[in-house]
C-alpha positions in Angstrom: 44.0 -99.3 35.4 43.3 -97.1 38.3 42.7 -93.6 39.0 43.7 -91.8 42.5 42.2 -88.9 43.6 43.9 -87.0 46.5 43.0 -84.0 48.6 45.8 -81.8 49.8 45.8 -81.7 53.4 47.3 -78.4 53.6 44.7 -76.6 51.5 41.6 -75.1 53.1 40.9 -72.0 55.1 43.6 -70.2 56.7 43.6 -69.5 60.3 42.1 -66.0 59.9 39.3 -67.0 57.6 38.4 -69.8 60.0 38.2 -67.3 62.9 35.9 -64.8 61.2 33.6 -67.8 59.8 33.4 -69.2 63.5 32.6 -65.8 64.9 29.9 -65.1 62.2 28.4 -68.7 63.0 28.5 -68.3 66.6 26.3 -65.0 66.4 23.8 -66.4 63.8 23.2 -69.5 65.9 22.7 -67.5 69.3 20.2 -65.1 67.8 16.6 -65.9 67.7 13.2 -64.2 68.2 11.9 -60.8 67.0 14.7 -59.1 68.8 17.3 -61.0 66.8 19.9 -58.5 65.3 20.8 -58.9 61.9 24.6 -59.6 61.0 26.1 -57.6 58.3 29.3 -58.3 56.7 31.1 -55.8 55.2 32.3 -57.5 51.8 32.3 -61.1 51.2 33.6 -62.9 54.4 35.2 -65.1 51.9 35.9 -65.5 48.2 34.0 -68.7 47.6 30.3 -68.7 46.3 29.7 -72.1 47.8 30.6 -71.0 51.5 28.9 -67.5 51.0 25.6 -69.3 50.0 25.8 -71.4 53.2 26.2 -68.6 55.4 23.6 -66.5 53.7 21.0 -69.4 54.3 21.9 -69.0 58.0 21.4 -65.4 58.0 24.4 -63.3 56.9 23.8 -60.3 55.0 26.9 -59.2 52.6 26.9 -55.3 51.8 29.7 -53.5 50.3 30.9 -49.9 51.0 28.4 -48.5 48.9 25.6 -50.0 50.8 27.3 -48.5 53.9 27.2 -45.1 52.5 23.7 -45.1 51.9 22.7 -46.5 55.2 21.1 -44.0 57.9 21.4 -44.1 61.5 17.5 -45.3 61.7 18.5 -48.5 59.3 21.9 -49.3 61.0 21.1 -48.5 64.6 21.3 -51.6 66.9 22.5 -53.7 63.9 25.6 -55.7 64.0 28.8 -55.4 61.3 31.4 -58.0 60.7 34.6 -56.8 59.5 36.2 -59.9 58.0 39.7 -61.0 58.2 41.1 -58.7 55.5 40.5 -55.7 57.5 39.4 -52.3 57.0 40.9 -48.6 57.2 40.2 -46.7 60.2 37.4 -44.5 58.6 35.4 -47.6 57.9 35.2 -48.1 61.9 34.6 -44.4 62.4 31.5 -44.5 59.7 30.3 -47.6 61.3 30.2 -46.3 64.5 28.4 -43.2 63.6 25.6 -45.2 62.0 25.3 -47.0 65.3 26.5 -50.4 64.2 28.1 -52.8 66.9 31.3 -54.0 65.4 32.8 -57.7 65.5 36.2 -57.1 64.4 37.3 -60.4 62.8 40.6 -58.8 61.3 43.1 -61.6 60.8 45.8 -61.1 63.5 48.5 -61.4 61.1 46.9 -58.4 59.2 46.3 -56.3 62.4 50.2 -56.8 62.9 51.1 -55.6 59.7 48.5 -52.4 59.9 50.4 -51.3 63.0 53.8 -51.9 61.3 52.7 -49.7 58.6 51.4 -46.8 60.7 54.4 -46.5 63.1 56.5 -46.9 59.9 54.5 -43.9 58.3 54.2 -41.8 61.5 58.0 -41.9 61.7 58.6 -40.8 58.0 56.1 -38.1 58.7 58.2 -37.1 61.9 61.4 -36.9 59.7 59.8 -35.1 56.9 61.1 -37.4 54.1 60.4 -41.4 53.1 58.2 -43.4 51.3 56.0 -46.3 51.9 55.5 -49.0 49.3 53.0 -52.1 49.6 53.4 -54.8 47.2 50.0 -56.1 46.6 47.0 -56.0 44.4 45.2 -52.4 43.9 41.7 -52.2 45.4 41.9 -55.5 47.2 40.2 -55.2 50.7 43.3 -56.0 52.7 45.5 -53.5 50.7 42.8 -50.8 51.3 43.1 -51.3 55.1 47.0 -51.2 54.8 46.9 -48.1 52.7 44.3 -46.4 55.1 47.1 -46.7 58.0 49.0 -43.9 55.9 46.0 -41.3 55.2 46.1 -42.9 51.7 49.8 -41.8 50.8 51.2 -45.5 50.4 52.2 -46.5 46.8 50.6 -49.9 46.0 53.1 -51.9 43.5 51.5 -55.0 41.8 54.9 -56.4 40.1 58.0 -55.1 38.8 57.1 -53.5 35.6 54.7 -51.0 38.1 57.8 -50.5 40.2 59.7 -49.5 37.2 56.9 -47.0 36.1 56.7 -45.5 39.5 60.5 -44.9 39.6 60.6 -43.4 36.3 57.6 -41.1 36.9 59.4 -40.3 40.1 56.4 -41.3 42.6 58.8 -41.7 45.3 62.8 -40.6 45.8 65.6 -43.2 45.3 67.7 -41.1 47.8 65.7 -41.0 51.0 64.4 -44.1 53.2 61.9 -46.5 51.9 60.1 -49.0 53.7 58.4 -51.9 51.8 55.6 -54.4 52.9 53.8 -57.0 51.2 50.0 -58.1 51.4 50.1 -61.1 53.8 48.9 -63.5 50.9 51.4 -62.8 48.1 53.9 -65.0 46.6 57.1 -64.9 48.8 59.2 -65.5 45.7 57.6 -62.5 43.7 58.0 -60.3 46.6 61.8 -61.4 46.8 62.1 -60.8 43.0 60.6 -57.1 43.5 62.8 -56.4 46.5 65.9 -57.2 45.0 65.1 -54.9 41.7 64.3 -52.1 44.1 67.5 -52.6 46.1 69.3 -52.6 42.8 67.7 -49.4 41.2 68.3 -47.6 44.8 72.0 -48.6 44.7 72.3 -47.4 40.9 70.5 -44.2 41.5 72.9 -43.5 44.8 76.0 -44.8 42.9 77.0 -47.3 45.4 77.5 -51.4 45.2 74.9 -53.5 46.7 76.8 -53.9 49.6 77.8 -50.1 50.4 74.2 -49.4 49.7 73.0 -51.9 52.3 75.3 -50.2 54.9 73.0 -46.8 54.1 70.1 -48.4 55.4 67.8 -46.4 52.9 65.7 -49.5 52.3 64.0 -51.5 54.8 62.4 -54.7 53.6 59.6 -56.0 56.1 58.8 -59.7 55.9 55.0 -59.4 56.3 54.0 -62.4 54.3 51.9 -64.9 56.5 53.9 -67.5 57.4 50.9 -70.2 56.8 50.8 -68.7 53.5 54.5 -69.0 52.7 54.8 -72.3 53.8 51.7 -73.4 51.8 53.6 -72.1 48.6 56.4 -74.6 49.3 54.2 -77.6 50.2 51.9 -76.7 47.3 54.9 -76.8 44.9 55.7 -80.3 46.1 51.9 -81.5 45.8 51.7 -80.1 42.1 54.7 -82.1 41.1 53.6 -85.1 42.8 50.5 -85.6 40.7 49.7 -86.0 36.9 47.0 -83.3 36.8 45.8 -80.7 39.6 42.3 -79.6 40.1 42.5 -76.2 41.7 39.6 -75.0 43.6 38.6 -71.3 44.3 36.6 -68.4 43.6 37.4 -66.5 40.7 37.7 -63.4 42.8 40.0 -64.9 45.1 43.6 -63.1 44.9 45.2 -65.7 46.9 43.6 -68.3 44.8 44.8 -66.6 41.4 48.6 -66.7 43.0 48.3 -70.3 44.1 46.8 -71.7 40.9 49.4 -69.7 38.7 52.1 -71.3 41.1 50.6 -74.9 40.3 50.4 -74.4 36.4 53.9 -73.2 36.4 54.8 -76.5 38.0 52.2 -78.6 36.2 50.8 -77.7 32.8 47.4 -80.0 33.6 46.2 -77.6 36.2 42.5 -76.8 35.9 40.8 -74.0 38.2 37.0 -74.6 38.9 34.4 -72.8 41.3 32.4 -76.0 42.0 32.1 -79.7 40.9 29.7 -78.7 38.2 32.5 -77.3 36.2 34.7 -80.7 36.2 35.0 -82.2 32.4 35.5 -85.8 32.0 37.7 -85.2 29.1 40.6 -83.6 31.5 41.1 -87.3 32.8 43.3 -90.2 31.9 42.7 -93.7 33.2 46.1 -93.9 35.2 45.9 -90.3 36.4 47.2 -89.4 39.9 44.8 -86.3 40.4 45.5 -83.7 43.3 42.7 -81.5 44.3 43.7 -78.5 46.3 42.6 -75.0 46.8 43.1 -71.5 48.1 42.9 -69.8 51.9 39.3 -69.1 50.9 38.3 -72.9 49.9 36.6 -74.8 52.4 37.6 -78.5 53.1 34.2 -79.9 52.3 34.1 -78.3 48.9 37.4 -79.9 48.1 36.1 -83.3 49.1 32.7 -82.8 47.0 35.2 -82.0 44.1 36.8 -85.3 44.9 33.7 -87.1 44.9 32.5 -85.8 41.9 35.8 -86.8 40.1 35.0 -90.4 41.2 31.3 -90.0 40.3 32.7 -89.3 36.4 35.2 -92.4 36.6 33.8 -95.2 38.3 31.3 -95.7 35.5 34.2 -96.7 33.1 34.7 -100.2 32.7 38.3 -100.4 32.5 38.5 -97.8 35.5 39.2 -98.7 39.4 39.0 -95.4 41.4 40.4 -94.8 44.7 40.0 -91.7 47.0 42.4 -90.6 49.8 43.8 -87.8 51.6 47.1 -86.9 50.5 48.7 -88.2 53.8 48.1 -91.6 52.4 45.0 -92.7 54.3 42.5 -94.1 52.5 39.0 -93.0 53.3 36.9 -94.4 50.4 37.1 -97.0 47.6 35.0 -97.4 44.6 
């Protein structure tokens, strides 16, 4: 009997997170001596405790908005504030600059582009005197806060279809006026499509039009704002989940993207287990002939996926009737036990 452990080659940090961590490491490596400035990250640079601990050991100091509010010019003057890949609303930049921070802006280019699109759409609606901006995303999520900030706080955030229906019933926006809907960049493309379809149906019904005639009115504008790297990952991860007997999904519990991707795996493979670290792995999850897939969120480092794969092998290698193999999901074997 044998067990195989595959690491999903498409899992690991997205480009935006890689860029932010790279800039943080570059700053921390360059600074030295008594004149070295501290580097603060406004919010966790990545939703993964293991990676945060690694960066903290190098000197990165993580603060939240409350910490920023409590700071004074004498404290912050000459220090450096890193804006992570999620981005921030305009007010954050104004506050940081007023405190004397130098800013390293690591906002993901995809998020920056989305912020600009939302800002332009909002100002156009303001000039017309009518219309509404909807954002499909998680209320309170760092990226969503930055997106809402482009509309002076007036955009309506929708987390799911039930919340959409509730917003319609409460009359939070008008169904006979222009509506533009955007998505948080890391959301599920399939879920966004279902939400937009329901919104279109509700607006067409309210205006007493068929879907085809309603579309001709151009009252609803749907923006495809989900990151293409994330969208592709959904498709590839679906195949990965179906190709394996069980899935070990590695991500921090606070990762919004992790929750979405783990739910996707579980919907396709009931034997999906989410863990933060190798310490959470349980021997009883495994069977002697399992094909185990190890994957993670856009906030999960490759080195942690490899540690998890090694930990699975360490659990199984001592069983008399087991032969364990470990290879990357492209079929190239890197280790035999």
